[in-house]
N, C-alpha and C positions, 0 to 999 in steps of 0.2 A: 300944450302949452309952449309958451312965449317961450323968445330965443333967449329974455333975462330972465326967466324963472330956470331955463336949462342951465343956464352959467351960475347962476348963483348956487344950483345942485352941484354941478362941477366944482366951483371953488371949494364948496364944506366938502363934498368926496376928497381932493387933491388933502384939503388939512386936515383930515383926518386918515389919511393912508399913510400922509406924510414919514417917510424915513422906513416904514415898514415891507420886508423885501419877501416874508414869509406868510401865505394864505395856505386853507381848505376850501375850497369851493365846494357848498354842499345847494341841495336840490330839494325844497320841500313844496308835498303835497298834502293838504287835506291835514291839516294840522291844526287841532284846535288850543283854543288861546289858554287853554288850564297848561296841555302840555307843552304849546309855544313857550309860555312864562315859565314851566318848570324847567324845561329843557336851558332856556337863556338863564336862570339864578346857576344853576349847575357850571354851566358854562364859566360863568361869572365867578365865581367859587374858586375856580382855577385860575383867573385873571384871564382866560380867554376873550374875547370880544365877538359877537357876532353882529354883523348890518344886513337888511336885504336891500339889494340894490337892481336899478334898470340897467338890464345888460347895455344899451346904447348907451349910456352917460359913463357909466362905469368904463367900458370898455373905451372910450376915447380920454378918459383920465390915467388909466394904465399905463396907455400909447403917451400918452404927456409927458408919463412918469419913469417912458423909456423900461416900460414891461410889456412885452408884446408878445400875448396869449393867441394863436392863432389854432389850438389844438382844437377837435371834435369837442363836443360836448358842451365845453366850458360856460358858453354864452346862449346857449338854449334852457327854455323853461325858467323858473324862478330860480333866483342865484340869491345866494346865503354866502357872505365872505366873511369866512371865520378866521381871527390871526389873532398872537400873545405872547407865548413865549418863546423864548429864543431860539427855537430851532425848529424847523418844521417837523423832526420827527417828533419832540414833545409835543408839538400841537397835533400832529396825527396821531399819536398813539390816545391823548384825551376826549380826542373827536370820537375815537374808534370806540374807546369805553363806555362815551355818554351816548352813540348814535346806532354804532353799529352793534354791539351787544347788545341793545337793548332790545328787547324784543315789541315793545309798543312803539317804538320809534323806527323799528329797522322798514317797515316797508312806508313810511310817510315822510322820510328823511333821508336821501340817496348821499352820496358822497359822488361830486362830478371828478375829483382829482386836486391837486396839490400845485402850489408853485412854489419855490424855493430861488431866493436871488436872483427872481427875475425869468426865471426857466419851468414850463408846467413840467410835473414831474407825475407819475402815474401814484394812483393813491397808495398803493403797495408797496411802490419801491419806496416812497416817503416814510412810511412805516418800518421800512430793514432800515432805513438810515439812522447813522451814529447822531446822536445826540451830543451838545456842545462840549459837555466835561468830558463825555466819550472817547471824540474825537481828540482831544489835548493830551487825553490819558496815553489813546495808543500813539501820538506821538514822542510824547516823552518817554514811554518804554522802549521806542524805536531808536530814542537819540541814545539814550541809557545804555541799551543793552548793548552795544560797540565797546563803550566806558569799561561796564563791569568782565567785558572777557578780555582787557587789556590788563586790567586789574587784577584778575586770577591766574592769570596768565604771567604776571611780574609775582605774584605773592604765593602761586602753586610750589615754585624751587625756593623760592626761599623758607616755606614751612619744612620742606623737607631736607635743607641743612640743617635746620634748626632743630629740627625732631633726631635726627641722627650724633648730632653735637651732645645735643642732652640725654641720649642714651648709652655716649661715651663715656659722661661722666657720671654718669651714675654706676656704670661698671668699675668706674676706679677710684669709685668712693665708697665699693663694697669693701667689708672689714677681710682680711685674708682668713682663712679657714685654718683654726687652729688646727695642729699635728694633734691626733689622737694621743692620750696620755700611754703613757710603756706601762705593761703590766711586769 
């Protein structure tokens, strides 16, 4: 392959991966055309893109984009890159559902690992990471927890005083019992 062709392919990969920071690396062996089409179609429905890449060119493109992946196994054999949802956790969960849990594909498609924010991550760890919505929810909960404690600390004594005042006013409002009639 000439240098001009390689450069054109690298430019196309750079354009394709522009702004993408989360990937799942897959290795595909002995996948027939029908299973390949079916897998790609299922992933496309979930807005996951898949592309087979030449390892040497993809490695150069990633290095130019500021993503250096030197972990073992990422650049060996055939490499499919999957990307799409907002977080690597969502992507990993969808890949697990489509590939790992599918008995027909389990032996033909294997997961090499994941990349999040330019750093390689084991696939098992990527599955356990929170999604973007879960992470935001956790942070909001952590921020609101002290505030709710302060509010409950302020309203607790006030509600006790209010209930005591209410019980006193009810005692005063009770009509005095009439003395028993004289016989």
